[in-house]
Structure formats: C-alpha cells, structure tokens
N, C-alpha and C positions, 0 to 999 in steps of 0.2 A: 504494500500500500504506500503510495508516494503522495507528496503534496500536490503534484500535478493532477492526480485523480480526485483530489479533494480541494476544489478551488476556494472554498470558504475558510480553509485553515488560517491563512495569513493574508487575506485580502482586506486591506484597510478600508476599502470602499464597500464592503459587504455589510450593509446595514438593512434593517427591516424596511424603512421608507424607500430606500433605493430599490430593494427587491420588488416592492409593490408597484413602483413606477415602471420598472422593466416589464413586470408581468401584465400590467394594465395595457402596455403597448402591444403585447402579444395576444391577450385574450379579451380585451375590450369590455363589452357588456356581459360577457359570460358570468353567471353567478359564482362568486367566491363563497358566499354564505346564503343558505336558505334557512330562514327562521320562521317562527310562528307569526311574526309581524311583517313578513315579506322578504324578498331577495335583496342582496347587496352585491352588485357587480364589481369586477376588478377596477374598471375605469372610474365608476361612480365613487367607489371608496377612496381612490387616490385623489379625485377632485375634492371631495368633501373634507378629507384629512388636511389637504393643503389650505383650503379656505378657512377651516376652523383654527388651524395652526396660526395663520396670519392674525386672526382675531385674538387668540391667546397672547401672541407677542404684543399686540397693541394694548392688552390689558396688563402688561407688565411682567408676564411670565418669562423667565430666563432659562435658557438651556442649562440642564444639570439639576433643575428643581424636580420635585415629585408631583405626580398627579394621582389622586385616589379615585378609583372607579368603583362606585357603590351602586351598581346597576344589575338587574337580573339578565339572564340570557336574552339576546335579541340584537337587532340591528344597532341600536344605540350604544350597546357595550362596545362593539367592534369599531364603530365610528369614533367613540371617545378614546379608545385605545390608540388608534392610528393618528387621531388629531394630536394626542399627547406626544407620540413618537415624532411626528413631523415638526412639532414645536421644539424638539430636543429635550422633552421632559421624559423622565422615567416613570412608567405606570406602576401603581401598586393596587391591584384589585382587592376589594373588601367583600367578604362573605355577606350576602344580603340578609342572612339570618341573624347577623350579629346585632346586639343591642347593648346599651349601657356600657359596662366596664370592658367587655370584649371589643366593642366598637371603639371605645376611647383608647384602649391599648393599641389597637392597630393604627389609629390616626396619630397617636403620640409617637410611635416608633417610626412611622413613615414621614411625618412632618410635611404633608402636602401643601403646595402653593395653590392648588385648584382641586376641587372635588366635583366629579360628575355623578349626578344622582337623579332620582325622579321624585314625585310627590311622596311616595311611601318612604323613601330614604330620607327625605327632608324631615319628616316627622321624627325619625330616629335621631337625626342630628340636632333637633330642637331640644332634646332631653337635657336637663340641667347638668347631668353628669358628663355628657358628651360635649355640650356647648363650650365648656371651659377649655377644650382641646383645640378649638378652632381659631385661636388668636392669630396664628401665622398664616391662615388661609386667605388668599387674595380674593378669590371669588368661588361661588358655587354655581355650576352649570346644571340647569334643570332640563332633562329630557321629557318630552310629553307636555302635558298641560301645566302651565305656570300657576302656582298657588296664589291665592289672594292674601293681602295683608301679610306679606312675607317677612317684613323687617321689624315686626313689633319687638318690644323689649321682653326679656324673659319674665315669666309670671311669678318667679319665686325670688329667693335671696340673691341669685345670680343676676347681675345687670348687664351681662355681656350680650351684645347684638350678634346676630348671624352676619357673616360676610355678605357682600352684595350678591344678589341672584341675577343670573343671566340665562336667557332662553337658549337651549342648544340649537334650535332652528335659526336663531339670530346669528350664532357663530358659523353655522354651516352656510349661511348666505353671505358671508363676509367677503370683502375684496379689498386689497389684493391678497393673493395667497402667501403663505409663509415660506421662507427659504432656509430656515435654520437647519432643516434636515440635510441640506446639501453639504454642510460643514461637519457632519457627525463623524466621529471616529468609531470604527467597527468594534474596537476593544473596550469602549466605554459602557457604562451602565445603561441598559435599555429597559429592563423590567424587573420587578420584584414579585416573587410568589411566596406566600406565607406557608410554612410547614403546618402540619396538623397539630403540632404541640404535643409530641409523644412523651417527652421527659420534662415537661415544664411548659411555660408560656410559648406560644408559637413564635417562630423566628422568620424573618424576611430574607429569603435567599436572593441575593443580587446576581442578575444574569446579564452578561454582555450580549451585544448583537451577535457576535461570532458564536458564543456559547449556545444561544437559542437556535441559530441556523444549523449548527452541527448536530444538536439534539434532534431537531425536526427532520434533518436530512436522513439520519439513521432510522427514524420512525418510518420514513417513506421506503427506505431500502428493505426493511423487515417486512412491511406489508406489501412490497412490490407495487407501490402506488404510482400511477401515472396520471396524465391529464385526462384520461378517459374514465377515471374512477370517481365514485361518489362516496364520501366518508360520512357515516352516521355516528355522531357523538352526542348522547343525551345527557352529558354531565356539565357541571357548572363551568362557565368561562373564567371564573376567578381561579380555577385549578389548572395545574400544569397540563394535565391530560388533554383537556378540550382546547385550551388556548395555545400553549407552546407546541406540543406535539400535533394537536389537531388542526387548528386554524393556520398556524405558520407552516406546518407540513403540507397542508392543502395548497397554500399560496405558492410554496416552492414547486409543487408538482403541477400547478396549473389546473387543479381539479376543483371539485365543489364539495363543501362540507354542509351537512344538514344538522342543525342544532334544535333541540326541543326545549321547552321551558324547564323540565326536570325529568330525571329518570322515572319511568313507570313500567313495572313488570308487565302489566296488561297491554300497554301501548308499544312496548319495545319492538316486537316483530311487525305489527301493523304499520308503525311509522317507518321502519326500515324498508318494508316492502313498498309502501307508497312512494318513498323517496327514490326507489331504484338503487339503493345503496349496494355497493360491491365490497366495501371493507367497513369495519366498524370498531368501536371501543366498547368494552364491557369490563367490569370489575369482578374478579373471581368470587368474592363473597355474595354477589348478587345472582349467581347461577342457580342456587336452590329456589329463589323466588321466581325465576323464569321457568324452571322445571315444574314448579307447583301450579303453573297455569294449566287449565284443562287442555288435554290433547286435542289437536285440531288437524283437519286435512290441509290447513294452510301452513303447518309447522315447517315444512320443507319448501314451501312456495315463496322463495326469496332469492336474491342474487348475492347475498353476503358469503364470499368465499373464505374470508379470514376475519377473526376478531382479535384485536390487540389486548393483551394482558390477561393471562390466566395460567393455571397449572393444568395438567392433563385432566380431562373429564370425559371419558368415553361415552357415558350415557348422554351427556349434553350434545356432544359432537354427532353422535349417531341419530338422536332424535331430530336435531335441527339441520343436519347435513351441512355443517360448517366446520372450520378448523380454528382451534384456539392456539394462538402463538404465545409461547411461554416467555415471560420477560422478568428479569430482575433489574429494576431501575429505581433511581431516586431523583427527586426534583432538583437537588443540588448538583447532580452529576449527569443525569440522563441514563441511558441504557448501559448496563455493565455486562450483562450476558443475556443470551436469548437462544431459543430453539423452536423449531416447528415440529409439533407432534411427538408422541411417545414420551418415555421417561417417567420417573416416579414423581409423586406430588412433592413439591419443594425443589425439584431439579430444574435449573433454568439455563442449561447449556454451558458451553465454555465461555470464559470472558472474551470480550471482543479484542481485536488486535490493538486498538488504541488505548486499552486500559490494563494496567497491572493490578492484580488482586492478590491479597494475602488474607489468611486467617491468623489472628493474633490473640494472645492471652491478655490478662489485665496489665501486664508490663510491656505490652506491644512486642512480645517475642513471637516469632513465626511458629505456627503449629504445623505438624505433619499432616499428610493426607488422612482424611477420616476423623480427625480430631476437631471438635467444635471450638468456637471462639467468636470474636467479633470480626465482621467483614470490614476490611480497610482497602481503599483503592488509591491508585496514583496514575494520572494520565501520562501516556507516552507522546501525546501531541498537545500543542498549546490550545487554550480556549475550550477545554473539554469539561471543566468544572466551574462552579459559581465563583464570583469574585469574593464572596464572604457574606456574613449575615449583617443586614442593615442595622446600623447604630447598635451593634452588639459585638464589640471587640472580644470580650471574654469567650463568648460562644464560638467565634471564628477561630481564635487561637486554640481553643480546646479541640475543635473539630479537626484542625489541620496539624495537630501536634505530631512531632517526630517525622514530619514531611510526608505523612499519609493522611488522606481524608478518612475520618472515622465515621462509619455509617450509622452506628448505634444498633445495627442488626446482627443477630446471631446466625452463624452458618458454618459450613465446612466445605472443603474441596475434596472431591472423590479421587481415587487412584487414577481415573481417566481424565482428570482435570476439570470435571464438571462441577459447577458451583451449586451448592444446596443451601437454601434459605430456610431457617427454622423459627424465626420470630424476632420480635423486638426485645432489646435489652432493657429499655426504659420502662417506667411505670405508666403504662398506657392500656387502653381498652380498644379493641378493634371491633367496631359495631357496623355491620352492613357496609363494609368498604371504607369506613371513616375511622381514622385514628383519633381517639379522644384522650386528651391529657387529664389524668386523674387529678393532678395538682391544680390545674386551672379550674376544673369543675368544683373541687373542694373549696377553692377560694370564693367562688360564687355562693355556694351553700352557706358558708360561714357568715355571709352578709345578712342572713335571716335572723331576726331578733331573738328567736327562741332556740337557736342551734348553738350549743356549747362546743361540741366537737363533732367531727365527721371523718369518714374514710370512704373512698370510692374504690371499688374493685370490679373486675369483670367476672361474670359467671357464664357457663355454657348456655348458648342460645339454641332454640329448636332447629334453626336452619344453618347451624354452624357459626363459627366465630363466637362472639360474646354479647351478652346484655349487660347494661350498667346497673350495678347494685350499690346502693347508698346505705351505709351504716351511720346512724345519727344518734347523738346523745343530746337530750334536751336540756335547756337551762332550767325550765320549770316543767315538771311532769304534767302533760296535758290531761284534762278531765275526759276529753273525747279524742282518742288517738286517731281515729279515722278522719275527723274534721281537721286535726292539726296536720296530718300528712297531706290531705287534700290542699290545705292552704300553702304548705311548703312547695308542693308540686306546681301550684298556680304561680307562686313566686318565681320558681325556676323557669317556667314558661315565658315569663316577661323578660328574662335576662339571658337566656341561652338558646342556641339553635335547638330545634325540636329533637334532633338526633342525640343531643347531649343529655336530655332530661331522663333521669333514671327510670328503668322499668320497675325495679324493686326498691322499697324503702324499709329498712329493718331498724327498729328502735331498740337500742341497747342501753343498759345502765352505765356502762363504761367501755372504753376501747382497750384492748391489750397493748401494752407499751414496753419498750426497752427501758433500761435503767437511765438512759439519757433522755427519756420522754418521747421517743419516736414511736409512732404507731407500728405495731407488728402486722403489716399487711399480709405477710406470708401465713401467719396464723389465722387471719380472717379468711383467706382464700382456701386454706387446707382443711377447714372444718368439714366433718363428715355430715353434719346437719346444720341448717340455719335455724335461727329463731323465728318467731312469728314476724312475717314481713308482708307488706302491702304490694300486691301485683297491680301495677297501673293498667296494664293491658286487659287483665281479667276483671278489674274493678272489685277485687276481693282479697281478704287476708289468706295467706298460705302458711 
C-alpha cells in the first residue's frame, strides 16, 4: 500500500468543503441525502453551504471557532454542518435528547460561537441551567419556524439573555458566498464527535479533515461502495456512524444516503426496501429486535447486499438474505480490523495494514497470542487517529500514553493474528447499541432531593446486552415506595435521554462499600438474587 494509492494521506488540499465542491461539479443535482423532509442534492448543498458561510462570516464568526449543531436528522442538520465547514468552523453535534446538565456539559466543553437548532432545541437552551453556558455564543440559528418573543429575559434568578436569533432561511439566502473554506488546511480540526461516556463524562474526539476522509474512504472500501449505491443509515447524524462514515463516505463515493428520523425495528426493512438501498448500517445489539418482527414474505425482498457493523449471525443473514460485515472500530481511530462472513462472535478479522495492534496488561506490557488484555493501537500512516479530546488534556495524555492509543476495550489476538473483542474495561452499560456511562447517570440521580446514595449497574436484558439497574438509598424513607420511585423516574425523564432512564429501581438501606468509601459494584453485580425492585417496563414490583 503506497501513498500514491491513497491520495488523501498527505494532500493538504483534501478538505471536506473542497470535496463537496468537486463532487457537486461531477454529480450536480443528484441527491446526496434523502431524508424525511426531502432530498438534498450535491450542487444544492454546496451552494447553500457557501451562502450560509458568507452570512456567518458577516456575523463575526472566525475560522477555528466551534459550531454546535443541536438538530434532529434531516436536511437542516447537513446544511448546518457544511455551512459551518465552509465558514472554517469546526462542528460539534449535540444529542437532541440531551437536556439540563448533559446539554450544559456539552456546550461548556465545546464553547461554540454559533448554535444551530430548531424550536424544540431552543426550549432546551432557555432552561436556566443551560442558559448560563451561552455567554460566549455569538448567535443562535433557528431552522424551521422562528419562535415569537424570543429574546425575553429569563423568568427566574438568572438574568442572562439568549444570544441573538437568526433564521436559517435568512442565512441560506445570503450573498455573497463565503470563501474561508478555500484557505483551510486539511490537517486542521474539522469536526468533533462526542464519545458515549463509557468510563466517565463523554469526551469530544477532535477529527481533522484528513482523518475523516481516511475513515470514510475505508468505510467505502469495506462495503465496496460506488456511485451506483444507495446507503441506508437510520441512526442519528450526531454519531460517527451516520455522519462521518455514512454521509462523508457517500459524498466520496458519489452515491446517495437515505436517513430516517430514528431507528425503528418495524420500519427498518420497509424503509430500506422503499429506498432501493444496496448497502446499509445496523448495530449488532439491534439484530434481536429485527428478528423479533413477524416473519414476512417481504423479508428477502430487498437489495441490501451488505450491512456494516456486526458479528456473525447466521440466523439473521439466512432469514434476510444479506451479509453482515464484521468490524472493530472506534470513533477516535476508525476501523482497526474487519472481515466479511464467518468467524466466531467477537472475531473481527486481522488488523488493517495501516494500523499496528497490541494487547497489553495494566503496565502496557505486550501479551502473547491468546492472552487477554487491553487493545492498544498505533497508526502506520499519518492522519489515521483523532487529534485529541476537546478541552481535555488529561484524557488525551492518558489515552495516548506510552505512544499507543489506549482503546479502553478488552480483547486478545489469536494465533492466526485475528483480533477478538471481549468488552469494555470501563464502568459502562451497553443498552441496545448505546454505551451509557454509569458515572454520568449516577451524577444525575444524585440531583434528586431524596436520593442519598446510588449505584448504577447493568443486568442481562431479554434481547441480549444489558438493562440499566439503579440501586438507590433514600434520604428519608418514603411512606409510599411506588409513588417515590415513580417521581424519581419522572425526574430522570426530564434530565436524561430516554435510553439512559433505568428499567429497574431497587431500594436498599445501604450500599456495600470498601474501607475507603467506594461502592463495591462488583458485589452488587454478582448477587445471586436482587431485592425487591420496580420494573419500569412491566409497571410492577419484582
């Protein structure tokens, strides 16, 4: 493999805006994106991005600043993303489920100069807990209907005003177009994608233009994706999979990507079929929900030849007549290893030629074949890993210690050189494809007035992976336990994404602790029987 065969490795002009301009010249009005709210063509996106970038520049936005995108899947998200890139801003998408402290945390760490959102997102930004984080925001761009009375003073002790609001339509209709994108360096920061927060608060992985282009290029090679393909990706655009691999991969290939509002097991195959999708994305933990759908004569009536990201699942592949491509990848790095078909669960092929992989113990000593440890990686080519974690130097130094990137994942290398992934090393819960930080969830629960202590663990779920189990110690023993638990769950629903809200709540008199006061989570997990606990999904005590 030579640099000549990989033109993006060291091409200083290889930036995302330049790629869009070049592809717009080739593909014109061809849809780059098909979403629930309409198509977005190559040339149309390039024109709108340049126009909006010019308006952002006139509003005082400076290349190198950040833009937060707090929007759901759809045309506006992609237009906001490329408007930011064309203005020389690095984008930092925000999970639209985030509220209060989770939203405040993301905005505080990204320090955006501009926020793209809609009416629903604006309501979340109005919250007094969040509004205090907006002091450095120059403007808020509203997609869709502009709200009335948008600049009123805060209704409580906080007297901070919202930054000025601007209609996205106004930006898109601006003239002259921006030119900052013509001066961008391909190795500089382009985008930030937040991790799931597996061992603590989420971290913003900083990705250069070259890093993004190389990750998405490999995505296309693995899926054998060309301009004739249609990619179906029903996952959120704030995530690496749908945005960096999906949309940018589609842009490089000259193909079309179909995006839905959110993943739905019942809608997955009908939507893919209607789109004429030839390749797609799926998360392995969601396969049981797809298999649980009633069998249909339409199960094999589709054009999806390959689905990205999964371990072997013969039953799924046989029923739906498609192929799962096995991947081991991280947002900070991209693909580390992959294979097509066969192999045991957890086996993800040999490491790619551009990546050196080791298994190490707690002192970073290499482990022999077949012995487990932490997976660490080191690129053999430039621009193959992230730049670092945004505004988090300690986490960056810790991840890159001893000149290797530490994945935080457990695994081993087989005698044949095949990489095996066995799980996360950190304190995390894997629920339906989402990594949930126990630490972050516990911090939110402790904000409730009657919670003295708590611990969050994962317990086996019916369809595989885990459900969230909350152990709570009350400050004041409630007279009506069911009512108190219901009130606690309602409290969490206002502060957390719905996937984070525990299924089980177990009330305990105390938590087991070490002599230094740390909760013995291993003891909580390893119990042979749980105490009386409320099952939110069943609406009953168990």
